[in-house]
C-alpha positions in Angstrom: -41.6 5.5 55.3 -43.4 2.6 53.7 -43.5 4.5 50.2 -39.6 5.0 50.4 -39.0 1.4 51.5 -41.1 0.3 48.6 -39.1 2.3 46.2 -35.9 1.0 47.5 -37.2 -2.6 47.2 -38.3 -2.0 43.8 -34.9 -0.6 42.7 -33.0 -3.3 44.5 -35.1 -5.8 42.4 -34.4 -4.2 39.2 -30.6 -4.3 40.1 -30.7 -8.0 40.9 -32.4 -8.6 37.7 -29.8 -6.7 35.8 -26.9 -8.6 37.4 -27.1 -11.3 34.9 -27.7 -9.1 32.0 -24.8 -8.0 29.6 -24.3 -4.4 28.8 -24.4 -3.4 25.1 -21.0 -4.0 23.6 -18.8 -1.1 22.7 -19.0 0.2 19.2 -16.9 -1.8 16.8 -13.7 0.1 15.7 -13.7 1.3 12.2 -9.9 1.3 12.0 -7.3 -1.6 12.3 -5.4 -1.2 15.7 -2.9 -3.2 17.8 -0.3 -3.6 15.1 3.0 -4.9 16.9 6.1 -5.1 14.9 7.9 -8.4 14.9 11.4 -7.2 16.4 12.7 -10.8 16.9 12.7 -11.2 13.0 12.5 -7.7 11.3 13.8 -6.8 8.8 12.3 -10.0 7.2 13.8 -9.2 3.7 17.2 -7.5 2.9 19.1 -6.8 -0.3 21.2 -9.6 -1.8 23.9 -9.2 -4.3 24.0 -13.0 -5.2 20.7 -13.4 -7.3 21.4 -12.7 -10.9 19.0 -11.8 -13.8 19.6 -11.5 -17.5 18.2 -8.1 -18.3 16.6 -7.9 -21.6 17.4 -4.2 -21.9 21.0 -4.0 -20.8 21.7 -7.5 -22.4 23.7 -8.7 -19.5 23.6 -10.3 -16.2 22.8 -8.0 -13.4 22.7 -8.3 -9.6 19.0 -7.3 -9.5 18.3 -6.7 -5.8 21.7 -5.6 -4.6 20.9 -2.1 -3.6 17.5 -2.1 -1.9 14.3 -4.1 -1.3 11.3 -2.2 -0.4 7.6 -1.5 -0.5 5.9 -4.8 -0.9 2.3 -5.8 -1.8 1.0 -9.2 -0.5 -1.7 -11.7 -1.4 -2.8 -15.1 0.1 -3.0 -18.0 -2.3 -3.0 -21.6 -1.7 -2.5 -21.1 1.9 0.7 -19.2 1.5 1.5 -15.4 1.6 3.0 -14.3 -1.7 5.1 -11.0 -1.1 5.7 -9.0 -4.1 8.5 -6.5 -3.6 10.4 -3.7 -5.3 14.1 -4.5 -5.8 16.8 -2.1 -7.2 20.0 -3.0 -8.8 23.2 -0.7 -8.5 22.1 1.4 -11.4 18.8 2.3 -9.8 16.4 0.1 -11.9 13.6 -1.3 -10.1 12.0 -4.8 -10.7 9.4 -6.8 -8.8 10.4 -9.9 -6.9 8.3 -12.6 -5.4 8.9 -14.3 -1.8 6.6 -16.9 -0.4 6.0 -17.8 3.1 3.9 -20.6 4.9 3.7 -18.6 8.2 3.8 -15.0 6.8 7.1 -14.4 8.6 9.8 -16.6 7.1 10.1 -16.1 3.3 11.9 -17.8 0.4 12.7 -15.7 -2.5 12.1 -16.6 -6.1 15.6 -16.3 -7.8 14.7 -13.8 -10.5 12.2 -10.9 -10.8 8.7 -11.9 -12.0 7.9 -8.3 -13.4 10.4 -6.1 -14.9 11.1 -3.4 -17.6 11.4 -5.1 -21.2 11.5 -4.3 -24.8 7.7 -4.1 -24.9 4.9 -1.4 -25.2 6.0 0.1 -21.9 9.6 0.5 -22.6 9.4 4.2 -23.0 7.8 4.6 -19.6 10.0 2.1 -17.5 13.6 2.9 -18.9 15.5 5.9 -18.4 16.6 7.2 -21.8 20.1 8.2 -20.3 20.7 4.6 -19.6 20.6 3.4 -23.2 24.2 4.1 -24.0 25.6 3.6 -20.7 27.7 0.8 -19.3 28.0 0.3 -15.4 26.8 2.8 -12.6 27.3 6.6 -13.3 30.3 8.0 -11.3 28.5 11.3 -10.5 24.9 10.6 -9.5 23.4 7.1 -9.0 20.0 8.5 -8.1 19.9 10.4 -11.3 19.2 7.2 -13.2 16.3 5.6 -11.4 13.8 3.9 -13.4 11.8 0.7 -13.9 8.7 -0.8 -12.2 7.9 0.2 -8.6 5.5 -0.2 -5.7 3.1 -2.9 -6.8 -0.4 -3.1 -5.1 -2.3 -6.4 -6.0 -6.0 -7.3 -5.6 -7.9 -10.3 -6.8 -11.2 -10.3 -8.8 -14.1 -12.9 -8.4 -12.7 -14.9 -11.3 -9.5 -15.5 -9.7 -7.5 -13.0 -11.9 -5.0 -10.9 -10.1 -4.7 -7.2 -10.9 -1.6 -5.2 -10.1 -1.2 -1.4 -10.1 2.4 -0.2 -10.2 4.4 2.9 -10.9 6.3 2.9 -14.3 9.1 5.3 -14.0 11.4 6.7 -16.9 13.7 8.8 -14.8 11.5 12.0 -15.4 7.8 11.0 -14.5 6.0 8.4 -12.4 3.0 7.0 -14.2 0.4 4.8 -12.7 0.1 1.6 -14.6 -1.7 -1.7 -14.7 -0.8 -5.6 -15.3 -2.8 -8.7 -14.6 -2.0 -12.4 -14.0 -3.7 -15.8 -13.5 -0.8 -17.4 -11.6 1.1 -14.7 -9.9 4.1 -15.7 -12.0 3.2 -14.6 -15.6 1.9 -10.9 -15.9 0.5 -9.0 -18.8 1.0 -5.4 -18.9 -2.1 -3.2 -19.9 -0.5 0.2 -20.2 -1.3 3.5 -18.3 -4.2 3.9 -15.8 -4.6 7.4 -17.0 -4.9 6.9 -20.8 -6.4 10.2 -21.8 -4.2 12.7 -23.5 -4.5 15.4 -21.0 -3.4 13.0 -18.1 -1.0 10.4 -19.4 2.0 12.6 -18.9 0.7 13.8 -15.4 2.7 12.4 -12.5 0.5 9.6 -11.0 1.1 6.7 -8.8 0.0 4.4 -6.0 -3.3 2.9 -7.1 -5.3 1.2 -4.2 -8.4 -0.6 -5.5 -11.4 -1.2 -3.1 -12.0 -4.8 -2.1 -13.5 -7.0 0.4 -12.4 -9.8 2.7 -13.7 -13.2 1.6 -12.0 -15.6 3.6 -8.3 -14.9 3.2 -8.9 -13.5 -0.3 -9.1 -9.6 -0.8 -11.5 -9.4 -3.7 -12.3 -6.3 -5.9 -15.9 -5.1 -5.1 -18.3 -2.9 -7.0 -19.8 0.2 -5.5 -22.9 1.6 -7.5 -22.1 -0.7 -10.2 -18.4 0.3 -10.6 -15.1 -0.6 -9.3 -13.0 2.3 -7.6 -9.4 3.2 -7.0 -7.7 5.7 -4.8 -4.6 7.0 -6.1 -2.0 9.8 -5.8 1.3 10.8 -3.7 0.6 14.4 -2.5 -3.2 14.7 -2.6 -5.5 11.6 -3.1 -7.7 11.3 -6.2 -10.4 8.7 -7.4 -10.9 6.7 -10.4 -13.7 4.3 -11.5 -13.9 1.4 -13.9 -16.6 -1.1 -15.3 -14.0 -4.0 -15.7 -10.8 -3.2 -13.7 -9.0 -2.9 -17.1 -10.2 0.6 -18.3 -10.2 3.3 -15.7 -11.7 6.8 -15.8 -10.4 9.6 -13.0 -13.0 11.6 -11.3 -12.8 15.0 -12.7 -14.3 18.5 -12.1 -15.6 19.2 -15.6 -15.9 22.8 -15.0 -12.2 23.4 -13.8 -11.0 20.5 -16.0 -8.9 19.0 -13.3 -8.9 15.8 -11.1 -11.2 15.9 -8.1 -9.2 15.5 -4.8 -10.8 13.4 -2.0 -8.1 13.7 0.6 -5.3 16.3 1.4 -2.3 16.6 3.8 -3.2 18.4 7.1 -1.1 21.3 8.6 0.1 20.3 12.0 -0.2 16.6 11.6 2.0 13.8 10.8 0.8 14.0 7.2 1.3 17.8 6.7 3.5 17.3 3.5 1.8 14.4 1.6 -0.5 11.6 1.6 -0.2 8.4 -0.5 -2.2 5.2 -0.5 -0.9 2.2 1.4 -2.5 -1.3 0.5 -5.8 -1.9 -1.4 -8.7 0.0 0.4 -11.0 -2.4 2.4 -14.7 -2.2 2.4 -16.2 -3.0 5.9 -19.4 -2.7 7.8 -18.3 0.9 8.8 -17.2 2.0 5.3 -14.2 1.9 3.2 -10.9 1.8 5.2 -7.9 3.2 3.6 -4.5 2.7 5.3 -2.3 5.4 3.9 1.1 6.9 4.2 1.9 10.4 5.3 4.9 12.7 5.5 5.5 15.7 7.5 6.5 19.1 6.1 10.1 20.5 6.9 8.8 23.2 8.8 6.7 21.1 11.3 8.3 18.2 13.1 5.2 16.4 14.3 5.6 15.0 17.8 9.3 15.4 17.4 9.7 13.4 14.2 12.3 14.6 12.0 11.2 16.4 8.7 10.0 14.3 6.0 9.4 11.3 8.1 7.0 8.7 6.6 4.5 7.4 8.9 1.1 5.4 8.5 -2.5 6.6 9.2 -6.0 5.4 8.4 -9.0 7.2 6.9 -12.5 5.9 6.5 -14.8 6.9 3.4 -18.5 6.3 3.0 -19.2 2.8 1.7 -21.8 3.9 -1.0 -20.0 7.3 -1.8 -16.1 6.5 -1.8 -15.4 10.2 -2.6 -16.8 11.1 0.8 -14.3 11.0 3.7 -16.1 10.5 7.0 -13.3 9.8 9.6 -9.6 10.0 9.8 -7.1 9.2 12.6 -5.4 12.2 14.2 -2.3 10.3 15.1 -0.1 7.8 12.9 -0.3 4.0 14.1 3.3 3.1 12.6 6.5 5.4 12.4 10.3 4.8 12.4 11.9 3.7 15.6 14.5 1.1 14.7 17.8 1.8 13.2 16.8 0.0 9.9 13.7 2.2 9.9 15.4 5.5 10.5 18.5 5.0 8.2 18.7 3.8 4.6 18.3 5.0 1.0 15.9 7.5 2.5 16.1 8.1 6.0 13.0 8.0 8.6 10.8 5.8 6.5 8.1 3.3 7.2 6.1 2.8 4.1 3.1 0.5 4.4 1.9 -1.3 1.3 1.2 -5.0 1.9 -1.7 -6.3 4.1 -3.2 -9.8 4.3 -5.7 -11.5 6.6 -3.9 -14.8 7.2 -4.5 -17.5 9.9 -6.6 -15.2 11.9 -4.5 -12.3 12.0 -3.6 -9.1 10.0 0.0 -9.0 8.5 1.1 -5.6 7.5 4.2 -5.5 5.5 6.1 -2.2 5.1 9.4 -0.8 3.5 11.8 0.6 6.0 14.3 3.4 5.0 13.7 2.6 1.4 16.2 -0.4 1.8 14.5 -3.3 3.7 11.3 -4.9 4.5 9.6 -5.4 7.9 6.2 -6.9 9.1 3.8 -5.8 12.0 0.9 -8.0 13.1 -2.5 -7.3 14.6 -4.8 -9.8 16.3 -7.8 -7.7 15.8 -9.6 -9.9 13.4 -11.9 -9.1 10.6 -13.6 -5.6 10.6 
């Protein structure tokens, strides 16, 4: 009896001592969670037929954002959110507009695009040849004549230069392209990302460069001495650079093809395609890639209509960016509202802009390929 009482007393003593102890904190999440759509304001940007722009190709004033605004990138500069968005005119030409906000929610648009097709070295890649003799929208097929500069993704380097990957589209092929700026207003085009002869006519788009959060800046970071970029819009591929200007895709030399680092998954929300969202973010857990997925026609994931665009997240190894180590099984953002479900393309939430601003994550996304919305997470830095 004495031994039992002594044992009980010993265990009670340990329990009392541990009452003031804190248990080990739960493992830190590797993904960004808790995004809530700002329903009271969304959509935060919509098309507008009033702003005019003197197009250097058509040699006339055009209502440059009357058809759609979509797929924005975002950066924080001088304590403000700068939102770069794709805008389409009635003839389907895309240009990049700029809107600025002091609170990340209410934006004032710049009256003219800051990046657009011009009579420059990228003319053949950014202007549809069928438009060169045209006047006014075609009667038969507006969508047949899409072209321009699309879907920007912007990251900063240590020197303060901003690098933008974008899609140059000539009505036939999308080509991943590159530009840079010191002030976010004046941009220099640097040509195609995939310059090699065997790749320059390959369909390519959506370049997400790996960066790190430094205060409110997202700064491109080196891994094993190089900068890295995820790209693609069916499978995902990888490219490396020594200077952010000249890029080299990861290739299988034996097969002579690009190396795939991420694929669609049968039976999931991303069974049809995967495509990068914003920049890729290096964290303590690895490299976080927020991406867009679409489901196949023969598989309506969780009741979603076919070809629904929804957002997922994947984690890659921080020292070996080609090695995926985790991936969400469910999307964290999908079409629910009318402006997300109906538009130029139905059933679309396309994430592309992300900033850490005033202690929160602001995620900007295109809705129905027609408008722009925002969701906010209070999670804090990863």
